[in-house]
N, C-alpha and C positions, 0 to 999 in steps of 0.2 A: 869217909875220902872216896873220892871219886880220881876216876883214872881216865887219863886223856884218850878220846877213842873218836871215832869219823864215822860219816855216813855209808863207806863203804861195809864197814863191817855191820852197822845196823840192817844193810840192804841183804847180808847173807842172812842175818839173825828172822828178817821177814821172809823170806822166801823158805826158809827151813819151816817155819812158823805156819803159813800159809798154803804150804804146800803138804802139809801133813795134818791130820786128824787128832784134834784135843780128845782123848780120854780121861775125864773126871774118875777117878777113884777114891777120892775122898771128900765127903760134903763139907762147907762150912759146919762148924760145930760139930763133927766128926771127932771121937777119940785118934790119936796113932796108935795103928797097930800092938804095937811092943813097948811103949812106952805110954800109957795110960790118962798118966798125968795128964798127957801136952794135950789142949783141940786146938784143931785147925781153923784159923780166925776168916779163912776163905775157900774155896772149893780148889782143892788138889789134884794134880793128874799128872799125865806125860802125854808127849807126841808120840805118836804110834808110828811105825818106820822108821825112826830116828834112834842111835846110839846115844843110850845114857848110862847115868848109874844102875847096877845091879840088873842088868840087864833087860832093865824098862830103858823106853825110853828118855827123850829132856824131859824134864820135870817142868812141869808151870804152877804159878799158884795165879787163878782167876778169880779179880774181886768185881765189883758189883757196878764199875764208872760204865760209862757209855762209849767211852772211848775205848774203839778195838784193835789197838797196837801194842806188842811190845816195847816199852820207852824205858825198861828197868830190867838188870843183872843182877842175883846175888849170887856170888861165891864163898862156896862153905868150904872151911876148913876144919875137917874131924879128926881129931887123934886117934878114937878108938877104934874107927873104919880104917883108918888110915887112907884117907883120899882126899881128893878136893871135889867139889862136886858145883855146876853152874846151874842154877835155875830161872826161867824167865817169869818176869810178872808180867800179866796182859788184866788188863782191863782195871787196876786198881787205882785208887783213891790214895792221898798222904798218909790218910788215918790206917786204910787197911795196909798200906806198904811199911808203916810203921808197927802196927799188929804183927805184920809176919817178921819182922826184925827182931823184935821180940821174942815171938814164938821159936826161933831159928838159935838166937842166941843165949837159952836159958841154963841152957848147961855148960861148963867149965871145959869142957869136951870141943867143943866145936865154937865157931866165931864166923862171921860173916862179913862181907864189906860190899857195897851197893855199886853199881858202873851205869850211868843216866845216858840215857842217848840224849845226842847234841848232832847238829847238823855240820860240824866244824870238819874240813878236812885239811889237815896239817900238809904240806908239802910232801914228809915221809911217806904220807898215805897214797898219795898218787902214783899211777905207773902209766906208761906211754902202752903198756900190750892189751 
């Protein structure tokens, strides 16, 4: 499912990303610290100096593509933690994106949706300010 979005939103995502330092906490192939059967399909970390889940910064999955732009967001609803989390996908190939979605949707307690970057600006997204 894709949700309508616009270039101004992605401009804000770019500003958050490029004004922060990406701190990789889990390398591709490493085990989740709590759920040992979960193996990270790509590098995973947080943007320092941002506010995200559990007193960490905004979560980022970093793939192997040469593209250095965040062009996909994942929104995860977790009923065990009773929260909703946003995760940025940076430099991910389509295969890596699929692997990340499989990684995040393994449990019946958490499910995700994908939001992809577009450059479309709907009329409601424009302001005169």
